[in-house]
C-alpha positions as CSV (number, residue, x, y, z in Angstrom):
1,M,86.4,113.8,103.5
2,A,87.6,110.3,102.9
3,H,86.3,107.4,105.0
4,D,82.8,108.9,105.2
5,P,80.3,106.1,105.8
6,F,77.2,108.1,104.9
7,G,78.8,109.5,101.8
8,T,80.1,106.1,100.8
9,V,76.6,104.6,100.9
10,A,75.2,107.5,98.9
11,A,78.0,107.1,96.4
12,A,77.2,103.4,96.0
13,A,73.6,104.2,95.4
14,F,74.5,106.8,92.8
15,G,77.0,104.4,91.3
16,A,74.3,101.8,90.7
17,I,72.3,104.3,88.8
18,V,75.4,105.2,86.7
19,G,75.9,101.5,86.2
20,S,72.4,101.3,84.7
21,F,73.5,104.0,82.2
22,L,76.7,102.1,81.4
23,N,74.5,99.1,80.5
24,V,72.7,101.3,78.0
25,C,76.1,102.2,76.5
26,I,77.3,98.6,76.4
27,Y,74.2,97.5,74.5
28,R,73.7,100.5,72.2
29,L,77.2,101.7,71.2
30,P,78.2,98.6,69.3
31,R,74.9,98.8,67.4
32,N,75.4,102.5,66.5
33,R,72.3,103.5,68.4
34,S,71.7,106.7,70.5
35,I,72.4,106.3,74.2
36,V,69.9,109.0,75.1
37,W,66.9,108.1,73.0
38,P,64.6,106.2,72.9
39,A,63.8,105.1,76.4
40,S,65.0,101.7,77.6
41,A,62.9,98.8,76.2
42,C,62.9,95.0,76.3
43,P,65.2,93.7,73.5
44,S,62.7,90.9,72.8
45,C,59.2,92.4,72.8
46,R,60.3,96.1,72.4
47,R,58.0,97.3,75.2
48,S,59.2,100.4,76.9
49,L,60.2,99.7,80.5
50,S,58.3,101.4,83.3
51,W,60.3,103.3,86.0
52,F,60.0,100.5,88.5
53,E,61.6,98.1,86.0
54,N,64.7,100.3,85.9
55,V,65.6,100.3,89.5
56,P,69.2,99.1,89.5
57,I,69.8,95.5,90.8
58,V,66.4,95.5,92.7
59,S,64.3,95.3,89.5
60,Y,66.3,92.4,88.2
61,L,65.8,90.4,91.4
62,L,62.1,91.2,91.7
63,L,61.5,90.3,88.1
64,R,63.6,87.1,88.6
65,G,65.7,88.0,85.5
66,R,62.8,88.0,83.0
67,C,60.8,90.6,81.1
68,R,57.5,91.3,82.9
69,T,55.6,91.0,79.6
70,C,57.1,88.4,77.3
71,R,59.1,86.6,80.0
72,A,62.3,86.6,77.9
73,P,65.4,86.2,80.0
74,I,67.3,89.4,81.0
75,S,71.1,89.1,80.8
76,V,72.7,88.8,84.1
77,R,75.2,91.4,82.8
78,Y,72.8,94.1,83.9
79,P,72.9,93.7,87.6
80,I,76.6,92.7,87.5
81,V,77.6,96.0,85.8
82,E,75.3,97.9,88.2
83,L,76.9,96.2,91.3
84,I,80.5,96.7,90.0
85,T,79.8,100.3,89.3
86,A,78.3,100.8,92.8
87,V,81.4,99.2,94.4
88,L,83.6,101.4,92.2
89,F,81.9,104.6,93.4
90,A,81.8,103.5,97.0
91,A,85.5,102.5,97.1
92,G,86.4,105.8,95.3
93,W,84.5,107.9,97.7
94,W,85.9,106.0,100.7
95,A,89.4,106.5,99.5
96,Y,89.3,110.0,98.1
97,G,86.2,111.8,99.2
98,P,84.9,114.7,97.0
99,S,88.0,115.4,95.0
100,L,89.4,115.4,91.4
101,A,91.0,112.1,92.2
102,F,87.6,110.6,93.0
103,A,86.2,112.0,89.7
104,S,89.1,110.7,87.8
105,R,88.8,107.2,89.2
106,I,85.1,106.8,88.6
107,V,85.3,108.2,85.0
108,F,88.3,105.9,84.3
109,G,86.6,102.9,85.9
110,G,83.3,103.5,84.1
111,A,85.2,103.6,80.7
112,L,87.0,100.4,81.6
113,I,83.7,98.7,82.5
114,V,82.1,99.7,79.1
115,L,85.2,98.7,77.1
116,F,85.5,95.4,79.0
117,A,81.9,94.3,78.2
118,I,81.8,95.5,74.6
119,D,85.1,93.9,73.6
120,L,84.2,90.7,75.4
121,E,80.9,90.4,73.4
122,H,81.7,92.1,70.1
123,Q,85.5,92.4,70.0
124,I,85.4,96.1,69.2
125,L,86.6,99.1,71.3
126,P,84.5,102.1,70.3
127,N,86.4,105.3,69.4
128,V,83.7,107.3,71.2
129,I,85.1,106.0,74.5
130,T,88.8,105.7,73.9
131,I,89.6,108.9,72.0
132,P,87.7,111.3,74.4
133,G,89.1,109.2,77.2
134,I,92.7,110.1,76.2
135,I,91.8,113.8,76.4
136,V,89.8,113.5,79.6
137,G,92.5,111.4,81.3
138,F,95.2,113.8,80.4
139,A,93.1,116.7,81.7
140,F,92.5,115.0,85.0
141,S,96.1,114.0,85.4
142,A,97.3,117.6,84.7
143,L,94.7,119.2,87.0
144,S,95.0,116.8,89.9
145,G,98.7,116.4,89.8
146,E,98.4,112.6,90.0
147,P,100.2,111.2,88.1
148,G,100.9,114.6,86.6
149,W,100.9,115.9,83.0
150,Q,104.4,114.6,82.2
151,S,103.7,111.1,83.3
152,S,100.3,111.2,81.6
153,L,101.8,112.4,78.3
154,I,104.5,109.8,78.4
155,G,101.8,107.2,79.2
156,I,99.9,108.1,76.1
157,V,102.9,107.9,73.9
158,V,104.3,104.7,75.6
159,G,100.9,103.0,75.8
160,G,99.7,103.7,72.3
161,G,103.2,103.6,70.8
162,S,104.2,100.2,72.3
163,L,101.1,98.4,71.1
164,F,101.2,100.1,67.7
165,L,104.8,98.9,67.1
166,L,103.9,95.4,68.4
167,A,100.8,95.3,66.1
168,E,102.8,96.6,63.1
169,G,105.6,94.1,63.7
170,Y,103.2,91.2,64.1
171,Y,101.5,92.1,60.8
172,R,104.7,92.3,58.9
173,V,105.9,88.9,60.2
174,R,102.6,87.0,60.1
175,K,100.8,89.0,57.3
176,H,97.6,89.3,59.3
177,E,96.5,91.5,62.2
178,G,97.2,90.3,65.7
179,L,96.1,93.5,67.5
180,G,93.6,96.1,66.4
181,M,94.0,99.9,66.5
182,G,91.2,99.9,69.2
183,D,93.7,98.2,71.6
184,V,96.3,100.8,70.7
185,K,93.9,103.7,71.5
186,M,92.7,102.0,74.7
187,L,96.2,101.6,76.1
188,A,96.9,105.2,75.2
189,M,93.7,106.1,77.2
190,I,95.0,104.0,80.1
191,G,98.3,105.9,80.0
192,A,96.5,109.2,80.1
193,F,94.8,108.3,83.3
194,I,97.4,106.5,85.3
195,G,100.8,107.5,83.8
196,W,103.5,105.5,82.0
197,R,104.7,103.4,84.9
198,L,101.3,101.9,85.8
199,T,100.5,101.6,82.1
200,L,103.5,99.2,81.7
201,V,102.2,97.3,84.7
202,S,98.7,97.2,83.1
203,L,100.2,95.8,79.9
204,M,102.2,93.2,81.8
205,L,99.1,92.0,83.7
206,A,96.9,92.0,80.6
207,S,99.4,90.0,78.7
208,F,99.8,87.5,81.6
209,A,96.0,87.1,81.9
210,G,95.5,86.7,78.2
211,S,98.2,84.1,78.1
212,I,96.7,82.1,80.9
213,V,93.2,82.2,79.2
214,G,94.7,81.3,75.8
215,L,96.6,78.4,77.2
216,G,93.5,77.2,79.0
217,L,91.5,77.3,75.8
218,I,94.2,75.4,74.0
219,A,94.4,72.8,76.8
220,S,90.6,72.3,76.8
221,K,90.6,72.1,73.0
222,R,88.2,75.1,72.8
223,G,90.6,77.2,70.8
224,G,93.9,77.0,68.9
225,M,97.0,79.2,68.4
226,K,95.0,81.5,66.1
227,C,92.0,81.9,68.4
228,A,91.1,85.6,68.6
229,L,91.0,86.8,72.2
230,P,89.4,90.2,73.2
231,F,92.7,91.8,74.3
232,G,90.8,95.0,75.3
233,T,89.0,93.0,77.9
234,F,92.3,91.9,79.4
235,L,93.6,95.5,79.2
236,A,90.6,96.6,81.3
237,I,91.4,93.9,83.9
238,G,95.1,94.8,83.9
239,A,94.4,98.6,84.2
240,A,91.8,98.1,87.0
241,A,94.3,96.0,88.9
242,S,97.1,98.4,88.2
243,A,95.1,101.5,89.3
244,T,94.2,99.7,92.6
245,F,97.3,97.6,93.5
246,G,99.9,98.8,90.9
247,P,101.9,101.2,93.1
248,A,102.4,98.5,95.8
249,L,103.2,95.9,93.1
250,L,105.7,98.2,91.5
251,D,107.4,99.0,94.8
252,W,107.6,95.3,95.6
253,Y,109.1,94.5,92.2
254,L,111.6,97.3,92.3
255,G,112.5,96.3,95.9
256,L,113.7,92.9,94.5
257,W,116.5,94.8,92.8
């Protein structure tokens, strides 16, 4: 049942554990390493971590953000990802309870977290996340009826197709790539999970956020017109906001007309 306090706390705890696994994906996928073997180790001294060094959030605080052996700093990304994933699971359980909608939202949110972090650091969007995500998102949409298979299918076509046409047009005019195929596949994945209407909202929010950051970099002289921005990171932000507030935002906008 939704609005279950005990279940929400349990979901948050489990979410933090899942967040620890997402950190493994974020670190290893861009390096083409297995996400299941070997066990977690310090990136600096390569010592395998003990179980008590792998407790989400708590271990980072107790170790004061440093390896217990070599004292190398541990990225603050680790507890942040664990905390965000815990909040994702708690909010999902509070809103949906044990349902397909809850499963869909946590899978979608987890994929967005991984893609956000990897694109921000490496400017790549791994196919191992986006392509299966399209299939899984469509299956969830069809089985749960939200947004339904028709909206999901149109979302895949509109999401992937719109960015593909934009990328192709930009390349033909400027003679160099402005968007990668990873962005195309990511927006198709977003469309599979949340349908075509909210996909358009996601693209609008991502473009707005990217423009603001780009203008800020230009104004601060930290980048120029050709500065490459990780658009997948902005798509993740736009999709997360759209999945959360998109229906209300869309109703407000349509109400203006």
